[in-house]
N, C-alpha and C positions, 0 to 999 in steps of 0.2 A: 470447526474447517466449514465452510459452506461447498457442498460437492456440487459436482453437474451430473445431470441426467441428459446424456446425448444431448448436449446443448450445442448448437451449431445456429445462431440466429440467421446469418446470411448466405447460407449455401445450400441451394438447390436440389431438391429429391431426400432431404435429409430430416425429418419432424424432429425440432429441439425444443426444450422450453429452458428456462433459467432455475435452479433449485430455489424457489420462492415458497414463503410460508402461504399457510391457508388461506390466509385474509388478502395477501397479493395476488394469490393465483386466481383469485375471483374477479379481477379486473382485467386479469393479464395472459387469459388462456392462450392467446396465439401470439406470439412472438415473432416467428417465422415468417415473413412475408416478402420476399427478396423482390416483387416485382416493383414494389412501392419504394419513394425515394427520390431523389434526386442526386444525380451523378456530379463529383465533383468537378469533371470537366465542363460541365454546364455551367459551373460557378461564374459571376462575372469577375474577369480578368484585374478589376481594380478592387476588388473586394479582399482584401489583403486583411488576414493570413491564411485564409481559405484556400486562396488559388497556391498556396505553397504546396498543396496537397494532391493538384492537378494530374494527374496519368498514374496514381498510384491502385485504382479497383477500389477505393473508398466511395460509398454512396452517403447522400444524406440521410438523415433520418427525421421525418416531419415531425413537428410537436404534437401532432395528432394521433400519432402511431401509439399503440401501446407498448411498445418497445421502449420508445423513448420514456414516456411516463414512469416505466418501472424503473429502467437504470438512474433515469432524473432523480426519482425518489429516493433510493437507497443510497445515492452517492449525496443529496443534499442533506437527506437523514443525519448520514453518518457524520458528515463534517457538522452540522447545526450543534451536537452534541456534545463538541469541540470547541462549540463558542464562535463557528463562523455562518456567516452570510454568504450562500451562494447564486450566482445567475449565470446558468449556462445560456452560451451563446450558441453554439451549434454540435450535434452530435453526429458521427458518422460511423458506419460499420462497413466491413471488408467484406467484398462478394468476391475474392480470391479469383478474378476475371484475368487478373494479368499472368503471364507466362510463370514467374517467379512466385509469384502469390500462390501460385495453384501446386507447384512443386514443392513450396515450406507446408503447404496443407498437408498434401499426400506424406513427406516426411514426418509431421507430426502425428498421424495416424500410425506411420507404422511404429513409431516410438511406443505411443501410448499402446498399441495391440502385446509390442514387446514386453512393456512394463506390467500388464496384465498378463502376460503368462509366468512372468519371474514373480508373482505376487499372490497366484492363484486368482485370478480373476478382477481386481482392482488394479485400475491405475492411479488412482487418487487422484483426479482431473478437478481443479479447483478453478476460479474465478480472481484475478487479483490485479490493484492498480497499479500501473508504474508511471512515476512521477516523472516528466518528461523534462530537462534542466531550459530546454527551449524547444520554440517551433521546428528550428533546424535539426535539434537532435531527434524528436518526431518524425521527423520526414526520411531521416537517415535510416531509422529503423527500420521502419516501412519499408524505403527502397532495399537497405542492405542487410538488415537483422542486428541484433545486439552487436557492439564492439568494444574496444577499450574504453572509451569515455563515458559507456554506462555504466562501468564498474567504480564504486566508490575507491579513491588513492588509498586512504585508509579506513576502511569499511570495518564498523565494529564490529560485525561477525563474518569477517572473514572477505576474501574475494570472491565474489558472484553478483547477480543483479538482486537488488532487494526489491521486493513487491509486497503490497499490503493487503490483506483480504478486504472483499469489498464490503463488509460493515465497519472496517476501520481504517478508512483513506489517508486519515491524518498525515502520516510518515509519509507518503506518497505526495501528498498536498506540499508538504515542507519543500520537497525534493523539487516541484516544479516549480522553477522559478517566475516570477511574473514578468512579464517585459514591461516597458513603459507604459503603455497605455493598460495594462492592470492585467494582462489575457496571460493564461496557463493553458497548459495544455497534458492532458494525463488520458493513457493508455489503457484500454481495458483487455485483459490477456487472458487466454484459458492457458494455466499450467499442468503439467505433468508433475504431481511431488512425490509420487511412488510411495516409498516409506522415508518420512523425515527424520532427520536426527537433533537433539539439544545441541545448539551452538551456544557455548558461552560468550559474552562480550569480553572483547581485545583476543578471539580468536585470529588464526594466521590464516586458515584451511581455505583452498580451494578445489576441494574433491572433496567426494564421500570418504567419510573416513575408513568405510569398509565396505566389501560388496553387499552388505545386508542393507545399506541405506543409500539413498538417491538425492535427497534435497535437505534445506535446515531449515529450522524454525529458532524463535527467539522464547516459545513458550510452547509443550506439547499439548497443555490443557486448552490454553488460547491465547494462539499465537498471533502478535500484531505485525512480525514480518515473517516473508520467506523469504528464503535466501536460494536461489538456482545458481548453483556453481558455475563458474567461468565454462569449463569443460561441458555443459547442457546448456548453454544462453541459448542457443540457435535450434534446438531439437525440442528441448522441452516447454519453449513459451511460444505461443502464438498471438499476435497482436490481432484483438477483432473487433475495436471499438474505440474511437477516439473522442477525446471532451473537450472542445475549448468553452472555458467559463472563467469567470474573477470571483474572487473571494474575498472578503474583507473581514473585519475581527467584528462581531456581533457587540452592539451596547451593554447587551447583557454579560456579553466573555470578558469586559473588563473586570479588573478589580477593585475599582473605586477606591473608596478610604481602605488605608491600612487595618485591619485589626488582625488580631491575635487569633489563630485557628482553634476551632473546640476542639478538633479531633488532636489524637499524638503527635508531637511533633518534635524537631530537633533542629537547633541552628545551623545553617547551611554549612557554615564552618565546623563545627564539631562532627559534622555529618560527613563531610568530605575527607575530614582528618582520620573518621574511622574506617571510612571504605578504603583508604588508599594505602591502609596496613590488607587489605586483603584483595583488592579489585587490581586488576593491571591497567597499566597508563593509559591504553585507550579509551578506556571505561571511565576514568577518572575525568581525562579530558572531555570525554562526550557530555556526562553528568553535569561540567563546568559549563558548557557551552547551551545545556539546556537551561542551566539556572540563569544564564546572562540573557537569554531571549526572554525568559519570564521577567526579568528586572527592567526590559525594556516594553513590557506590556504587549509583547506579539505572540504570548501566549497564558492562558488563564492557569490558577493554581491548580487547578484540577487535573490539566492536562499535564503541567510539569509532573505533579505528582505522580500520576500515570505512567509518564515515561522514564523517573527514575526508578520507577517498581519494576518496569520492565527492563530495565538495564541491572539493576543491583539482584532483584527477586526480594520477594516479601519476607522470606525467613532470614534473609541476613538483614533487613532494614529493621524485621521485629526485635531482633536480637540487640541493637545499636539503639533504638528507642528503650527499649527496657534498660540497659546498661546506663543511658544517659540519665534516664528519670531516677533510677538507684543512686548514681553518684549526685544527682543536685539534691536529693532528700539526704542525702549523708553530709552534704557539705552544708546546708542551709536548712536546719532543724525548725520544726513548728515552733513558735512562740510558745511558753508554758502559760495556762491558764492564769 
């Protein structure tokens, strides 16, 4: 997980920096320059959809700023690994200049300190992407906080807000529904995870399972999804940046001519048949949805495999593959010399 070292890119009187690798830090030593930027209130009225965020307290991040380059690089590189080409049209940051924005910031800090006390000094704050279903939803979140529309009706990991780590933004991208003109909107949030617990596919959970935990993840070692329960969604998530962009499949990300995979594999029908004996119905439905997206060439084989692994788990998949190969060899012995 990518932790935060007192990061607050748009808050005056508080030095901050995004937790970067050493290589990134060389080019991004100063990420907090709140005097620069263009206010959304200054955006031309006809410049839709940017005018939709007028009066929110967000200011535009200019392309020449180190913050733009740092966030843009991490965002585009994360999606390029999944076969997407990204064009960022605009980037904004929250300076918490409105009365409600200031109140939300103070509340977030209070809960962060409380989490530090609970867990002996660490609130486990991270940065994560939230994929807005529309620009209207992004505006509603900025104005009023997260609400019922942001919670998946049949979420695979229970009732909560699903966010993606900054280095794995794909799941949030898939939630960021493109408009007719292809524009999408994603929100970079500061998130208080506290002590996360593993949440299995098909969970109906909507709050921590016990006082020991505070949030959920799909994997403790390498999470691709953070789950902030609905009971905590407006105290443990703080929207800090907004990115408007277009994303399209890279020509290199297409499958091209079909060929048998060189790695261990199982026919999808056999895989579903085996998984349906173990996983709950919601998980099977999600795996089927992922496979349909792959068949429509909306994601690469590599991404399909990664998502199935996230849902089913490597141990279960490995057992199924071994069982399938063993049965195949028994049913079709090698010809005698």
